[in-house]
N, C-alpha and C positions, 0 to 999 in steps of 0.2 A: 228599965224599959226606956225611960226618957234619955238616959245616957247613950243607949244603943242607937236610938233614932237620931240623936244629935250627931253622932259619929258618922252615920250613913249620909246625912245631909251635908256634912263638911267634906266627906270624901267625894260625893257627886259634884259639889261645887268646885273642888280642886281639879277634878278630871276635865270639866267643861272649860275651866280657865286655861288648863294646859293645851286643850285642843285649839282654843282661840289664839293662844300665844304661838303654837306651832304653825297655824295657818298664817298668821301675820309674819312670822319669821320667814316662811317660804316665799311670800310675796316680796319681801324685802331683799332676800339673798339670791333671787333668780334674775340675772341680768337679761334684759329683753332688748334685742337689736334687730331691726329690719335692714336687709341688704338689697340694694338694687344696682344694676350696672348696665352700661351701654358701650358698644364697641364701634369705633369709627375708623375706617369704613366697616360696614357690617360683614363684608366678605373680603379677605385679604388675598393678594396675589403671592405666589412663592417668593420669599425673600423680602416681602414688604413689612413695614412697621405700622401698626395701628395704635390708637389711643383708647385704653380701657378706662372709663370713668366709673368709679365706685362711690356710691352714696350710702353711708351708715347713719341710720336714724334711731335714736334712743326712744323706744316705746315703753320703757319701764318707769318705775317710780323713783329711781335714784340716779345720780350722775354716773356715766360710764367712763372708764379710762381705757384707751386703746393702746395696747402694748406692741402689737405686731400685726402687720398685714403683708401677705406675700402671695405670689403666683407659684403654684406647685403642680406636681403630677403630670407633666407633659414634657417630652423631649422634642416634639415637633413644633410646639408653640412655647416660646420662652419670654420672660421679662428680664430685662437687664437691670431693672431697678428693684431693690428690695428694701423698702423703708421698714426695717426691723431692728431688733436688738436695743431699742430705746423707746421710751414713751413718746407717742405721737400727739397726745393731748387728751382732753376730756370732752365728753358730749353731755350737755345738760339735758334735763328731762324735756322731752318733746323737741329737742334740737337735732341737727344732723351735721355730719362731716363728709366732705367730698375729697377723694383722692384720685389721682390720675397715674396710670401705669402704661408705659410703652410696651406693646406686645409685638414680638417679631416672629414671623413664620419662617420655617425652614423651606427647603425645596420640594417637600413632599406635599401632594394635593390630598384633600379629604376633609373630613370633619373630626375635630379633636376636642377633648374634654379636660382641659386643665381645671384646677380648683383654686378658688380664692380662700386662703387660710387666714383666719382672724383670731387673734388672742386678745381678750378684753376682760375687764373686771368692774364690779360696782363697789369696789373697796371692801366687800364682804366675801364675795365668792368670785373666783376666776372661771372664765368660760372660754372654750375653744370652738370656733365655728368653721366648718368646711363647706364651701359653697361652690359646687361644680357648675361650669358654664360651657357652652359650645362655641368653638371657633372654626369657621369654614375657610379653607384655603383652595382657591380656584384660579386657574391660569387664563380663563376666558377673557378676551379683550374686546375689540370692536371689529365690525365688518365694514369694509370700504368698497364702494362700487361707483363707477363713473356713470353719471346720468346724462351728461351733455359734453360734446367735444366736436371740434371741426374735423372734417375728413382729412384736411391738409392744414398744417401749421405754416402759414406764410411768414418768412423771417421778418423781424422788426415790425410786426403788426400785432394788435391786441386781439386775443381770441378768448371766448368764454368757455370755461371748463366747469361742469357741475359735478358735485360729489355728494353721495349719500353715506351718512355715518350711522351705523346701527350699533346699539349697546347690547352686547351679548351677556353682560354680567347680571348678577342677581341684585346688585345695588346700583345706585345712581353714580354717574361719573360727572365731574364738574370741570369748569374752566376750559371747555373744549375749544381749541383754536386750530386753524388750518392755514398752511402756506404752501408755496410751490418752490422747488429748488432744482438744481441741475446746471450743467454747463450752458451758459448763455441764457438761463431762465430767470425771469423776474416776475414778480406779482405786483400789479398796480396798487392793490389794497395793502400791501405789506403782509398782513395776515387778516383772516376773517374769523370773527368770534362767533362760535355757535352756542356757548353757554353750557347749561346743564342738560344732560340727556337721561331720562328715567330708564330703569331696567326694562328691556324688551322694546324700547322706542327707538326712533331714528330722527335724524335732522339732516336737511338738505342745505348745502352751501354752494355758492358760485364764486369763482375766482376769475379775474381778468389777467390772463397770462400772456407774456411776451417772450418769444423765442428768438434765436439767432440762427445763422446758417450752420453753425457748429453743433446745434442742439440735436441729440439723438434720442433723448428720453426726458420726461418730466416726472419729478418726484413730488407727489402730493403728501405732505407731512402733516399728520394729525396728532396733536399733543393734548393730553388731558390729565386730570388729577383723580386718583382713586384714594380718597381721604386726603392725606398730605403728600402722597407719593405721585411724582410726575412720571408719565409714560408717553412714548411716541411710537406710533405705527405709521408705516409708509406704503403707499400704493404707487407703483411705477408704471407709467403708460408710455409706449413707444411713440416717437414723433416721425411722421412722414412729411418732409419738406416739399415745397413747390408752390404753385399758384392755386388759389381756391377755384375749384371747378364749378362751383355753384354761384359764383359772383355775377355781377353785371358785366355785360359785354356789348360794347357800342359799335354801331355801323353807321357810316355817313353816306347819304345819297342826294341826288338832285342838286348838286352844287351849281350855282349860277353867280356870275360876277358882272356887275353893271357899273360902268364908269359914269360919273356925274360931273358937274361943273367944279365942285370943291372937294369931293371925296368919292371913293369907290365903295360899292356895297357888295358884300358876298352873302348869299343866302343858301340854305340847304335844309335837309331833314336829318335828324339823328334818331336812330332806332335802338332800343335795348333788347338784344337777343339773348340776354343771360337769364338766370333764374332768380336773381335778387334785384331789389329796387336800387337804382343809382340815386342816392340822396344828395341834395344840394348841388345838382349838376350846373356847372358854369362853363360857358364857351368863351374862349378868348383866342388871340392869335399872336404869333411871333413872325418877324420878318417884315413888318411894316409899322407905321405909326398909327395906333388906334385913335379914332376921332369920334366925337359926338355926331349923331345921337346914339350910336350903339358901339361904344368902345369894347364892352363886354356884353354877353347876353346870358341872363339867368333863366335857366329852364326850371329849376327846382327839383322835385322828386320825379324821376322817370321810372315807372313801374316796369316789371318784366313784360316783354311784348309791347311796350309803349312806344309811341312815336311823337316827336315834337319838331316844329320848325325853329330855326334860329336865323339871326341876321346880325351882321357885324359891318361896321363902317371904318375905313382906314384911308390913309394917304401915304405917299412916299414909300412904296415898296422897295426893299433893299435889293431884291432880285426878282426873277420870274416865279419864285416859289414862295408860298405862304404855309406856315404850320398852324393848323387849327388845333387848339389845346382844349381837351375836355377833362375837367376836374370834378370828381365826385367822391362821396363817402359811402361806406357800407354801414350795416346795422351797429357795428362796434365802434364807429367813429374813425376807422382807418381811411386815409386819403389815398385815392388812386388817380393817376394821370394817364390819359391816352391821347396820342398825337396822330394827326392825319395831315399829310403833305399834299398841297394843292398847287398845280401849275396854272398860273394866271392866263397865259397865252392859250394853253390847251383848252381851258374851260371857256374862254371867250370865243375861240374858233368853233367849238362844238355848239355853243349857243347861237352863233351866227348861222350855222348850217341848219339848225333846227327851227329857230324862230324867225330870223331876219331873212334868210334865203340869199340867193345870188342875184344882184341887181341886173346883170346882163341877161341872165336867163329870164328874169321877170319881163324885161323889155321885149325880148323875142316873143314871149308868150302873148303879150299885148298886141304886137304887130300881127301875129298869126290869127288872133281872134278877130281883129279888124278886117283882115283879108277874107276870112270865112264869112263874116256877116255881109261884107260888100258883094262877094260872089253870089250869095243867096239872093240878095236884092236884085242883082243884075239879071239873074235867070228868071225870076218872077216877072220882072218888067218886060223882058223879051217875049215872054209868052202872053203878054197882055193882061195878066191878072191884076195889074195895078191900075188899069183904066176902067172907069165905071161902065157898067153894061149899057146905059142909055146912050153913051157916046160911041159905042162900037157899032160899025156898019159892015 
């Protein structure tokens, strides 16, 4: 009886020991590896190449040896790099390894599911991991719309053009820059940097554009990066040349010329009949020698429908004609010059007829007035109305 009991106890102990040994062997021989990855850009355009970053982390209890990592199972999304057929290195317990794969999309749009194939070992047992992941290929780009432009592009002047850039993609685009091109077209800023635009968002930019008489259209070129891939979209706007119809328009009235002892003075009114302010308006003259106290006259800003007086002094006119020169700027800093020719003799004659009158006619008027008054006095005297009543008999 004692021998039977001893045998049973020995058998049970052996079974329990084997179970513990089996459990321990399973924990040691099962390689544990966590896989995480990210694709930049998260959405590819047809023909683009992105960067797939793969991180392998050893979550087991023994070091791991990585034999092979490759991208498989897709004809529409491929990797030109296959770090395989040789040992890539070991990952210690709790450590990680990072690998980068270029992923290139073909010309077909859609969502594809290649696999990340990993062969590894913990030096006791080899393991093969197949990790599918999604890659989206989408050709959507940016939307471009003009938010501001002049009705007419005057040659050799600066004009403001506004552009709205909308990101139609599912991922952020970066390093967005805008410039203008075309025959005779230049951009004062060179290029305007808009930066990053989030998916579904937009950004507004403004360019200072200069055109020439040969310019028929302006190309607004928008360049941006999708991941590491550069793209350029262009919006072309037609150009209508000519003079700006909404600018300032000056008219001169009430010109008067007065001769003095040492200089001659010309005065007048300038009116802005246009639709924009004439900024920095300065009045000067050609055809004579400007002289103090008013060789030039600064009006400043003359609003639409505004009126201002001006006064200039000069001497030694070259001829009977003077050129009044009105110089001003628009909102964009473009300079405009308007001239008005004045005949000195014509203005002085008109002024004499209106203000001074004819001296002969004035003398005749005085004589007639004296005769009328004298006649009236004579008639009153003859009737005796000038003699006091007490003296009348």
